[in-house]
Structure formats: structure tokens, C-alpha cells
C-alpha positions in Angstrom: 53.4 -16.4 -0.3 53.3 -13.4 -2.3 54.2 -9.8 -0.8 50.6 -8.3 -2.2 49.1 -11.2 0.1 51.3 -10.4 3.0 50.8 -6.9 2.6 47.4 -6.1 0.0 48.4 -2.3 0.4 51.6 -2.4 -1.6 50.5 -2.9 -5.2 48.5 0.2 -4.5 51.3 2.4 -2.7 54.1 0.9 -4.5 54.2 4.2 -6.8 54.5 6.0 -3.3 57.1 3.6 -1.8 59.3 3.8 -5.2 59.8 7.6 -4.7 60.2 7.8 -1.0 62.6 4.7 -0.9 65.1 5.8 -4.0 65.1 9.3 -2.5 66.1 8.1 1.0 68.7 6.0 -1.3 69.9 8.8 -3.3 70.6 11.0 -0.7 73.1 8.3 0.9 74.6 8.1 -2.6 74.8 11.8 -2.9 76.3 12.0 1.0 79.2 9.1 0.3 80.0 10.5 -3.2 79.5 13.6 -3.0 79.3 16.8 -5.7 80.6 13.9 -8.4 77.5 12.5 -7.7 75.0 14.9 -8.6 74.6 14.4 -12.2 73.8 10.6 -11.1 71.4 11.7 -8.7 69.1 14.0 -11.6 69.5 11.6 -14.3 68.0 8.7 -12.0 65.7 10.7 -10.3 64.0 11.6 -13.8 63.9 7.8 -14.9 62.3 7.1 -11.5 59.9 10.2 -12.0 58.8 8.4 -15.3 58.8 5.0 -13.8 56.4 5.9 -11.0 54.3 7.4 -13.5 53.8 4.5 -15.3 53.1 2.2 -12.3 50.6 4.8 -11.4 49.2 4.2 -15.3 49.1 0.6 -14.8 47.4 0.7 -11.4 43.7 -1.4 -11.9 40.6 0.6 -13.2 37.7 1.2 -10.4 38.5 2.8 -7.2 40.4 1.2 -4.1 41.0 1.9 -0.6 43.7 0.9 1.6 44.7 1.4 5.4 41.6 1.4 6.5 40.5 4.3 4.2 43.2 6.8 4.6 44.5 6.0 1.0 42.0 6.2 -2.1 43.5 5.2 -5.5 40.9 6.2 -8.3 40.6 7.3 -11.6 40.8 10.6 -10.8 43.6 10.1 -8.5 45.8 8.5 -11.3 45.3 11.3 -13.7 46.1 13.8 -11.3 49.1 12.0 -10.1 50.3 11.4 -14.0 50.1 15.0 -14.0 52.2 16.0 -11.0 54.6 13.7 -12.0 54.9 15.6 -15.4 55.5 18.6 -13.8 58.0 17.4 -11.5 59.8 15.6 -14.2 59.5 19.0 -17.1 60.8 21.6 -14.2 63.6 19.2 -13.5 64.7 19.0 -17.0 64.8 22.7 -16.8 67.1 22.7 -14.0 70.1 20.5 -15.1 71.8 22.9 -17.7 70.5 26.6 -15.3 71.5 25.3 -11.9 75.1 24.2 -13.8 75.5 27.5 -15.0 74.3 29.1 -11.9 76.8 27.1 -9.9 73.7 25.4 -8.1 74.4 21.6 -9.7 73.8 19.8 -6.0 72.8 16.2 -5.4 70.3 17.8 -3.1 67.9 19.2 -5.1 66.7 16.5 -7.1 66.4 14.3 -3.7 64.1 17.0 -2.2 62.0 17.2 -5.6 61.4 13.7 -4.9 60.5 13.9 -1.6 57.8 16.5 -2.2 56.1 14.9 -5.5 55.9 11.8 -3.0 53.9 14.1 -0.5 51.8 15.1 -3.4 51.1 12.1 -4.5 49.9 10.8 -0.5 47.5 14.3 -0.8 46.2 13.2 -3.9 45.2 9.8 -2.8 44.0 11.0 0.4 40.7 9.5 1.9 40.6 11.3 5.4 41.9 14.4 7.0 45.4 12.8 8.7 46.5 11.3 5.4 46.0 14.5 3.8 47.9 16.8 6.2 50.7 14.5 6.1 50.9 14.8 2.5 50.6 18.1 2.3 53.5 18.5 5.0 55.5 16.5 2.9 55.2 18.7 0.0 55.3 21.8 1.5 58.5 21.5 4.0 60.6 20.4 0.6 59.8 23.3 -0.9 60.6 25.3 1.0 64.0 24.1 1.0 64.5 24.3 -2.5 62.8 27.9 -3.0 65.7 29.7 -1.0 68.2 27.1 -2.9 70.5 30.3 -4.1 71.6 30.9 -0.4 73.7 33.2 -1.5 70.9 35.4 -3.4 69.1 37.5 -0.9 66.1 37.4 -3.2 65.5 33.5 -3.2 66.8 33.2 0.5 63.9 36.1 1.1 61.2 34.0 -0.9 62.0 30.5 1.3 61.4 32.6 4.3 58.0 33.8 3.2 56.9 30.8 1.9 57.8 29.2 4.8 56.2 31.7 7.1 53.3 31.9 5.3 52.9 28.1 4.8 52.8 27.4 8.5 50.2 29.6 8.8 48.3 28.5 6.3 48.9 25.0 7.8 47.7 25.9 11.2 44.5 27.0 9.5 44.1 23.8 7.8 44.5 21.6 11.0 42.1 24.3 12.9 39.5 23.5 10.3 40.4 19.9 10.2 40.2 19.7 14.1 36.3 21.3 14.1 35.3 19.0 11.4 36.8 16.1 13.5 35.2 17.1 16.8 31.8 17.8 14.8 31.8 15.0 13.1 33.1 12.5 15.3 35.3 11.0 12.1 38.5 12.3 10.1 37.5 9.8 7.1 35.9 11.5 3.9 33.7 9.0 3.7 32.3 9.4 7.4 32.4 13.1 7.3 30.2 12.6 3.9 27.5 10.3 6.0 27.7 12.8 9.0 27.3 16.1 7.1 23.7 15.9 5.6 20.6 18.6 5.6 21.2 21.2 8.0 24.9 21.3 9.1 25.9 22.5 12.1 28.0 25.9 11.9 30.3 24.2 13.3 31.2 21.9 10.8 30.7 25.2 7.9 33.7 27.0 10.0 35.8 23.7 9.8 35.0 23.9 6.3 36.1 27.5 5.9 38.9 27.2 7.5 40.3 24.1 5.5 39.4 25.5 2.4 41.6 28.9 3.4 44.8 26.3 3.8 43.8 24.4 0.7 43.3 28.0 -1.2 46.8 28.9 0.0 48.6 25.5 -1.6 46.5 27.3 -5.0 47.8 30.7 -4.5 43.8 31.4 -5.1 42.8 35.1 -3.8 42.8 35.5 -1.1 46.0 33.9 0.2 47.9 34.7 -2.8 50.5 37.3 -0.9 53.2 34.7 -1.0 53.2 33.9 -5.0 54.6 37.2 -6.8 57.5 36.9 -4.2 58.4 33.5 -4.1 58.3 33.2 -7.8 60.5 36.1 -8.2 63.1 35.1 -5.9 63.3 31.7 -6.3 65.4 30.4 -9.0 63.7 29.9 -12.1 63.5 26.0 -12.4 62.1 26.0 -8.8 59.4 28.6 -9.8 58.7 26.1 -13.2 58.3 23.5 -10.6 56.3 25.8 -7.9 53.9 26.5 -11.0 53.5 22.8 -12.2 53.4 20.3 -9.6 52.3 21.2 -6.5 49.2 23.2 -8.2 48.0 20.0 -9.7 48.2 18.4 -6.2 46.5 21.2 -4.7 43.3 21.2 -7.0 43.5 17.5 -6.9 43.1 17.5 -3.0 40.2 20.4 -2.9 38.5 18.6 -5.5 38.4 15.3 -3.7 37.7 16.5 -0.1 34.6 19.1 -1.5 33.0 16.3 -3.6 33.5 13.3 -1.8 33.8 14.6 2.2 30.6 17.2 1.4 28.4 16.0 -1.3 25.4 16.9 1.3 26.6 20.6 1.5 27.5 21.3 -2.2 25.4 24.8 -1.5 27.7 26.1 1.4 31.3 24.7 -0.3 30.1 26.5 -3.4 29.6 30.2 -2.5 33.1 29.6 -0.8 34.4 28.1 -4.6 32.5 31.2 -6.4 34.2 34.0 -3.9 37.7 32.2 -4.2 37.4 32.1 -8.0 35.8 35.7 -8.7 38.6 37.1 -7.0 41.6 35.4 -8.4 40.2 35.8 -11.8 40.0 39.2 -11.0 43.3 39.7 -9.5 45.3 38.0 -11.9 43.7 39.6 -14.9 44.1 43.0 -13.5 47.4 43.1 -11.4 49.2 41.8 -13.8 49.4 44.4 -16.3 51.8 46.5 -14.6 54.5 43.7 -14.1 57.5 44.4 -15.6 59.4 40.8 -14.6 58.0 38.0 -16.0 58.1 35.7 -13.0 56.0 38.0 -11.2 53.5 38.0 -14.3 53.2 34.9 -14.7 53.1 34.7 -10.7 49.8 37.0 -11.5 49.0 34.5 -14.5 48.8 31.4 -12.1 46.8 33.4 -9.5 44.2 33.7 -12.8 44.5 30.3 -13.8 43.5 28.6 -10.6 40.2 30.9 -10.6 39.1 29.4 -14.5 40.1 26.0 -12.9 38.2 26.5 -9.6 35.0 27.7 -11.8 34.1 24.0 -12.9 34.5 23.4 -9.0 32.1 25.3 -8.4 29.8 24.0 -10.2 29.7 20.8 -8.5 29.0 18.4 -10.8 30.3 15.6 -12.9 31.0 17.9 -16.0 32.6 20.8 -14.0 35.5 18.0 -12.3 35.8 16.7 -16.4 36.9 20.7 -16.8 39.1 20.6 -13.8 40.9 17.9 -15.2 41.0 18.9 -18.8 42.2 22.5 -17.5 44.7 21.2 -15.3 46.5 19.0 -17.9 46.6 21.7 -20.3 47.4 24.6 -17.8 50.6 22.2 -17.0 51.4 21.7 -20.5 51.6 25.4 -21.0 53.0 26.3 -18.2 56.0 24.4 -18.7 56.7 25.7 -22.0 56.4 29.2 -21.0 59.0 28.4 -18.2 61.3 26.0 -20.8 61.3 29.8 -22.3 62.0 31.8 -19.4 64.8 29.3 -18.4 66.7 30.1 -22.1 66.0 33.5 -21.0 69.9 34.5 -20.3 72.5 36.9 -21.6 76.7 36.1 -21.8 75.7 33.3 -19.4 73.9 35.7 -16.8 69.8 35.5 -16.4 67.6 38.0 -17.2 63.8 38.2 -16.3 62.2 41.6 -17.9 60.0 41.4 -20.2 62.0 44.6 -22.2 64.9 41.6 -22.5 62.7 39.5 -25.7 62.9 43.1 -27.4 63.1 41.3 -31.1 63.5 37.8 -30.3 62.2 37.0 -33.6 64.9 38.3 -35.4 67.7 36.5 -33.0 65.7 33.4 -32.4 62.6 33.2 -34.3 62.0 29.4 -34.0 61.7 30.2 -30.1 60.3 33.6 -30.1 57.2 31.6 -32.3 56.8 28.8 -29.8 56.7 31.6 -27.2 54.2 33.6 -28.8 51.6 30.3 -29.6 52.1 29.5 -25.6 50.9 33.4 -24.9 48.1 33.0 -27.0 46.8 29.5 -25.5 46.9 31.5 -22.2 45.2 33.9 -23.2 42.3 31.1 -24.6 42.7 31.9 -28.2 41.3 29.4 -30.4 42.0 26.9 -31.8 44.7 26.3 -29.5 44.6 23.8 -25.9 43.9 27.2 -23.6 40.7 28.1 -25.2 39.4 24.7 -24.8 40.3 24.7 -21.5 38.3 27.3 -20.4 35.7 26.5 -22.9 35.1 23.2 -20.7 34.8 25.2 -17.6 32.6 27.7 -18.3 30.2 25.4 -20.0 30.1 23.5 -16.7 29.4 26.9 -14.9 26.6 28.0 -17.5 25.2 24.6 -16.6 24.9 24.5 -13.1 23.7 27.8 -13.6 26.5 29.7 -12.4 26.2 32.1 -15.9 27.2 35.4 -14.1 30.7 33.7 -12.7 31.1 32.0 -16.6 30.6 35.8 -18.2 33.1 37.5 -15.4 35.5 34.6 -16.8 35.6 35.4 -20.3 35.9 39.4 -19.1 38.6 38.8 -17.3 40.5 36.4 -20.4 40.0 39.1 -22.6 41.7 41.5 -19.9 44.2 39.5 -19.0 45.1 39.1 -23.0 46.5 42.1 -22.6 49.3 40.8 -21.1 49.9 37.8 -22.8 49.8 40.1 -26.3 52.3 43.1 -25.1 54.6 40.1 -24.7 54.1 39.0 -28.6 54.3 42.8 -29.3 57.6 43.1 -27.7 59.2 39.9 -29.3 58.1 41.0 -32.4 58.0 44.5 -33.0 60.4 46.6 -30.4 63.9 46.8 -31.4 66.4 44.3 -30.8 68.8 44.3 -27.7 71.9 42.2 -27.6 70.8 38.4 -28.3 70.1 35.5 -26.1 72.0 33.1 -25.3 71.5 29.6 -27.3 68.6 27.5 -25.6 69.5 24.5 -23.7 68.6 21.1 -25.1 67.1 20.1 -22.0 64.4 23.4 -22.5 64.4 22.8 -26.3 62.6 19.2 -25.3 60.0 20.6 -22.9 59.5 23.5 -25.0 58.6 20.9 -27.8 56.9 18.6 -26.2 54.8 21.6 -24.7 53.9 22.6 -28.2 52.8 19.5 -29.7 50.1 19.4 -26.4 49.0 22.6 -26.7 48.2 22.8 -30.6 47.5 18.8 -30.9 44.6 18.8 -28.7 42.9 20.7 -31.4 43.7 17.7 -33.9 43.1 15.0 -31.3 41.5 16.0 -28.3 39.6 12.8 -27.9 43.1 11.2 -26.1 43.2 13.6 -23.5 38.8 13.6 -23.0 38.6 10.1 -22.9 40.5 9.6 -19.8 39.3 12.8 -18.3 35.6 11.7 -18.5 36.4 8.3 -17.1 38.8 10.0 -14.3 35.8 12.3 -13.3 33.1 9.6 -13.0 35.4 7.6 -10.4 34.5 10.5 -8.4 30.6 10.3 -8.3 
């Protein structure tokens, strides 16, 4: 008798099982072999993320549930899991050389990344509130530790502590919302909640939904639960910031979309109001607060807040086209973000990291390839055609207009114009300011990540169908 016959859910849960089991095995190897195992554990972790991505991609088409509906495997989940794994793998590659130069190389880091990604994958496939919380906490607990991984750096330990304290608060809010929803519907299953919440819902369900959305907004760093983002982005080691800006964002957006669309389809009008407000506020803060920033990691923190606002424009539409827009937006966002952080990781002078925007002065004369690719990514983040960032915004705004949310789309376009200022300021510094002392050569892993990111950013215009077809099919599975 096959393992699949004994345990039918095994093939569905295999990628998560592989990552969790491998994390424990690598932890034991590191504990017994000590520091000399770091390179092996790093390499194995990268390989495991790639293998897990392949396993997810090979899972059967359609929608399948396991563990009495607590775990859902569908096209939407597969798409977002692959994105999270790509984000984690890219950020891990950026850590190899950076951590070696900082003296932070340790086998614990890749193990914590594996555990965090396992939590993200559980969260993306959650079919009830309990699975959602288990995945969320597994993801978060590992991230709290890696934010403070540079223990001798005050800013890093402060970043870890801030994220931990505020993360505990957000978890409490999410749990309170989940308990209210359970109390008023009598079930934790998304399908059961959808059946129970129709017509005019009880005010307790609306309160529960608001608290649940608040907890999820914290994980996305969406306004008004964004307060941890600039300090944590600045204080954490740069590869950790790259990880925070990519994989966890994908998981948070994925579960927010799944919860609202799958569990509350009968009260779309109510949760739509919450999402519209959060989107408005995030786009506005991301556009205006970044203007005065001098540290490039803080600037990217406010940029990520703005981009989460843009992604939520698609969700606010509450339609299949809106979810399609969100999927495309997150795929392009991850590619652009990893490329930008590959450049930020390469910002080293005499072996020491530098983070001020002014440190990029005259980069076009010293490292023209890096400067031109960095500028390309800045143009894409600003949403300038024909780069991928333009199409990402186009699809979410189009979905909003079709859903009669024209004001939201117009506001998004206006904040995109404002946000273009600080992206173009970086280009101006690189190409027109007087050169400073040259930066150190770019690490090989950062070059690889930057090259792949550029291929996606430019290549989407050339062959959009490759991504569009998969995103369309993934969005259909939620409706």
C-alpha cells in the first residue's frame, strides 16, 4: 500500500513537510558540526527552496482540501507559494556574501528562513482560522529572531524587539477577531463562515472581521499598522530586510485575499470599505513619507507600504479580475524588490555597508552596469512604461475602475506620480551628482539576483502571456 493511500493528504502537504523536516535535520547537522557546516546548510537550504517550488508547481490542477478543510491546495495557493519561495531563495542568496563580510555567517539563519517559509506556505493554504494562525505564528516567530540576528548591533536588536512587541499586539488583535467570528458563526472553517454570513450579518461578525483585517494589515505593513516597518527595515541586516520585503508580504497578501474572498463573499460591501480605506491610506503615506528619507532602506520601507496599497486596490474591487491584478502585482513586485535589494546589498565601501542615498553619488561613472540596472528598477517601481511595474499598476487600476471604484484608481495614479519623485531622485544622484569614493565590487550572488530581476522587469513587456495565463488560471480557482 502506498503512502498516499495510507495518508491521503501527504502529496498535498509534501512541500511543507519537506521544508519542516529538512529544517529539523539541518538544525541537528549544524548543532553537531558547528560553524563549519554553515556553507553546507546554506547550499542545502537554497536547494530545498527550489525543490519545494518544483513540488508545488507539479501539484495537480483544480482545488483539493485536506485535514477536514483546514488545508486547501488550489491554483491561487500554488501561484503565491511559488512567489514566496522565489522571494525567500533570492533573499537567502543575497545573505551569503553579506553575512560572511559582516561576520554573521551561521547555520541558524537558513534554518530559520526554512521554518518561516514553512509557516508562510501553511498560511497561504489555510482553509480555516486555526490553520491561518498556526502558519502566521510559525512565520512570525522565525522572523522576530532573524531581524535581531546581528546581536552586537543596537539597531538590529532594536528592530527585532520592536517587531516582536508590535507583532504580539497584532496577533492578539487577529485572535480576538477570529474568536468573535467563531462565536457568531459557530465555525472556524472558511466555507462554514461563508455559509453562515449572508444578507445582513450580526454586528459581532463585522467587529470580528475588522480585528482580523487589522492583524493581517500589520503583516502586510499596511496603514495604519505600518509603524514597525521603517525602523525594522533600517535596523535589520540588509538581506533580512530583502526577505521581509518579499516573501512575508506575498504570504500576508495571499491569506488576506483568501479569507475575504472565500470566507466573506456574502458581505463584500462591508469588507470592501475596510480595504478601500487601508489602500487609500497606504498609497498616500507611501508616496509622501518617503520624500524626506535619506537612508535607502527606510525609503524602501515606505515604498513597500505604498506598494501594498496599490496591491490592495485590486482586492478592493472584490472581483476575479481584481484578484488577477493582485497576483500579477505581487509577482512583479517580488522581482523588482529583489533586484533593488541586490543593489543595496552591493552598497559597500572598504568592506563596510553604506546605506545613505548620497553614497550612490556618481555610481554611473564607477559601476555603470549596476547604475543602469538600478535606474531601470527605479523606473519600474515608479510605474513608468513599458517596464513591468507599469503593467502591474495598470491591471489593479483597471479592475478598480470596472468595479466602480474610479476615485480609488485616480488617487492611486496621483500617488504614483508623487512617488516617482523619490525614485527619480535616486537616479539623479547616481547619474548627475559628483562621484564619491567607489563602491566595492558586486558579489556574484547579487549579480545573479539582479540579472534575473531585470529579465522579469523588462521581459514582461516582451512576453506577458507567460505570466498572465498562469495568473488568470490561479484567480479563477477562488471564484
